[in-house]
C-alpha positions in Angstrom: -48.6 -25.9 19.4 -46.1 -23.7 21.3 -43.4 -26.3 20.9 -43.9 -26.4 17.1 -43.7 -22.6 16.9 -40.5 -22.6 19.0 -39.0 -25.2 16.7 -39.7 -23.2 13.6 -38.4 -20.0 15.3 -35.1 -21.7 16.1 -34.9 -23.1 12.5 -35.4 -19.5 11.2 -32.8 -18.2 13.6 -30.4 -20.9 12.6 -30.8 -20.1 8.9 -30.2 -16.4 9.7 -27.0 -17.3 11.5 -25.8 -19.5 8.6 -26.6 -16.6 6.2 -24.6 -14.2 8.3 -21.7 -16.6 8.5 -21.6 -17.1 4.7 -21.8 -13.3 4.3 -18.9 -12.8 6.6 -16.9 -15.4 4.6 -17.7 -13.8 1.3 -17.4 -10.1 2.3 -15.6 -9.4 5.6 -14.7 -5.8 5.0 -17.5 -4.5 7.3 -16.3 -6.8 10.1 -13.4 -4.5 11.0 -15.5 -1.3 10.9 -18.3 -2.2 13.3 -18.2 -1.5 17.1 -16.9 -4.4 19.2 -20.1 -4.3 21.3 -22.1 -5.2 18.2 -19.9 -8.2 17.5 -20.2 -9.2 21.2 -24.0 -9.1 20.9 -23.9 -11.0 17.6 -21.8 -13.8 19.1 -24.0 -14.0 22.2 -27.0 -14.3 19.9 -25.3 -17.1 18.0 -24.6 -18.9 21.2 -28.2 -18.5 22.4 -29.5 -19.8 19.1 -27.1 -22.7 19.1 -28.0 -23.9 22.6 -31.7 -23.2 22.1 -31.6 -25.2 18.8 -29.8 -28.1 20.6 -32.4 -28.2 23.4 -35.2 -27.9 20.9 -33.9 -30.8 18.8 -33.3 -33.0 21.9 -36.8 -32.3 23.1 -38.2 -33.0 19.7 -36.5 -36.4 19.2 -36.9 -37.6 22.8 -40.7 -37.8 22.4 
């Protein structure tokens, strides 16, 4: 049960990252006005989601 919940949490996080990326492509004016620390945390979050998604998918398909 926990594995299924984690899988859907990573799917949701992945969709949010995709939405943020599309928003940055469409409207990038805010990108230059935010604090660099916010951007750093955003990119760290994207990395965590990416690696977590990779591990979750590998675990899901190895079974």
